[in-house]
C-alpha positions as CSV (number, residue, x, y, z in Angstrom):
1,M,4.1,-8.8,1.5
2,A,4.1,-11.0,-1.5
3,E,7.2,-13.0,-2.5
4,P,9.3,-11.1,-5.1
5,E,8.7,-12.1,-8.6
6,R,10.7,-11.5,-11.7
7,T,8.8,-10.9,-14.9
8,E,10.2,-12.6,-18.0
9,R,9.5,-9.6,-20.3
10,R,10.8,-6.2,-19.4
11,L,8.4,-3.5,-20.2
12,R,9.6,-0.4,-22.0
13,P,7.5,2.2,-20.3
14,A,7.8,6.0,-20.6
15,P,10.8,7.3,-18.7
16,L,10.1,8.8,-15.3
17,L,11.4,12.3,-15.2
18,F,11.9,14.3,-12.0
19,E,9.6,17.2,-11.6
20,P,10.8,20.6,-10.6
21,S,10.4,21.2,-6.9
22,E,7.8,23.9,-7.4
23,A,5.7,21.6,-9.5
24,A,6.0,18.7,-7.0
25,A,4.9,21.0,-4.2
26,D,1.6,21.5,-5.9
27,P,-0.7,18.7,-4.8
28,E,-2.8,19.0,-8.0
29,H,0.3,18.6,-10.2
30,F,1.3,15.1,-11.2
31,F,3.7,14.7,-14.1
32,D,1.7,17.3,-16.0
33,L,-1.3,15.0,-16.3
34,E,-3.7,17.7,-15.1
35,S,-2.9,19.8,-18.2
36,I,-4.0,17.1,-20.7
37,D,-7.5,17.8,-21.9
38,D,-8.0,14.9,-24.3
39,P,-9.2,11.9,-22.4
40,Q,-7.6,9.5,-24.9
41,E,-4.2,11.2,-24.6
42,L,-4.7,11.3,-20.8
43,L,-5.4,7.6,-20.7
44,V,-2.3,6.8,-22.8
45,R,0.0,9.0,-20.7
46,A,-1.4,7.9,-17.4
47,T,-1.0,4.2,-18.5
48,E,2.6,4.9,-19.5
49,L,3.3,6.4,-16.1
50,A,1.6,3.5,-14.3
51,L,3.8,1.0,-16.3
52,A,6.9,3.1,-15.6
53,F,6.2,3.2,-11.8
54,R,5.6,-0.6,-11.9
55,A,8.9,-1.2,-13.7
56,A,10.7,1.1,-11.3
57,Q,9.2,-0.8,-8.3
58,D,10.3,-4.1,-9.7
59,R,13.8,-2.8,-10.4
60,A,14.1,-1.2,-6.9
61,M,13.0,-4.5,-5.4
62,E,15.8,-6.3,-7.2
63,F,18.3,-3.8,-5.8
64,Q,16.8,-4.3,-2.3
65,A,17.2,-8.1,-2.7
66,V,20.8,-7.8,-3.9
67,A,21.7,-5.4,-1.0
68,A,20.0,-7.8,1.5
69,A,22.0,-10.7,0.1
70,Q,25.2,-8.8,0.3
71,L,24.6,-7.7,3.9
72,A,23.8,-11.2,4.9
73,D,26.8,-12.7,3.2
74,P,28.6,-15.0,5.7
75,R,32.0,-13.9,4.3
76,R,31.4,-10.3,5.6
77,F,32.9,-9.6,8.9
78,D,30.0,-7.2,9.6
79,R,27.4,-9.6,8.3
80,L,23.8,-8.9,9.4
81,S,21.2,-11.4,10.3
82,A,17.9,-11.7,8.5
83,A,16.2,-10.2,11.6
84,S,18.5,-7.2,11.6
85,I,17.9,-6.6,7.9
86,A,14.1,-7.0,8.4
87,E,14.2,-4.5,11.2
88,R,16.0,-1.9,9.2
89,V,13.5,-1.9,6.3
90,E,10.4,-2.9,8.2
91,W,10.0,-6.4,6.7
92,T,9.1,-9.6,8.5
93,E,12.1,-11.8,9.2
94,D,10.6,-14.5,6.9
95,Y,10.3,-12.0,4.1
96,A,13.9,-10.8,4.7
97,R,15.1,-14.4,4.3
98,K,13.2,-14.7,1.0
99,M,14.6,-11.4,-0.2
100,I,18.1,-12.6,0.8
101,E,17.6,-15.8,-1.2
102,F,16.2,-13.9,-4.2
103,G,19.2,-11.5,-4.0
104,E,21.6,-14.5,-3.9
105,D,20.0,-15.8,-7.0
106,L,20.3,-12.5,-8.8
107,L,23.9,-12.2,-7.8
108,K,24.5,-15.7,-9.2
109,G,22.8,-14.7,-12.4
110,H,19.8,-17.1,-12.3
111,P,16.9,-15.4,-10.7
112,D,14.3,-17.9,-11.7
113,D,15.7,-20.9,-9.8
C-alpha cells in the first residue's frame, strides 16, 4: 500500500447518497447511472461520483490514521502495538507505523510535516 497523502485542495464532489436496499440489491443499478441516456450527462455524473468516492476514501483514511494513532498512544493503559493494529486491519506492520505517524500529525494539526 502506498503511504498516505493529504491533498492540499479539498474537492467539492457530488454528495454520496445511500441507495435504497432494493436498488442496491440490483447488480445493474449503481446510483441511478444506468437510467441516464445522454452520454454527456452520464460522463458528468459518473465523474462526480468518482471524485466523491475518492474524497470519501481520503477522508476515511484520515480517520483510520487518527484511530491508529489513538490506539498506539503510549498514555493508554490498553495501548496496542503497531503489529496488533496491522493485524486487525490487514496492513503490514510498516504501513501501520506510517499510519500511526500520519495520525499523530493529524491530531497535532500539522499533517504535512
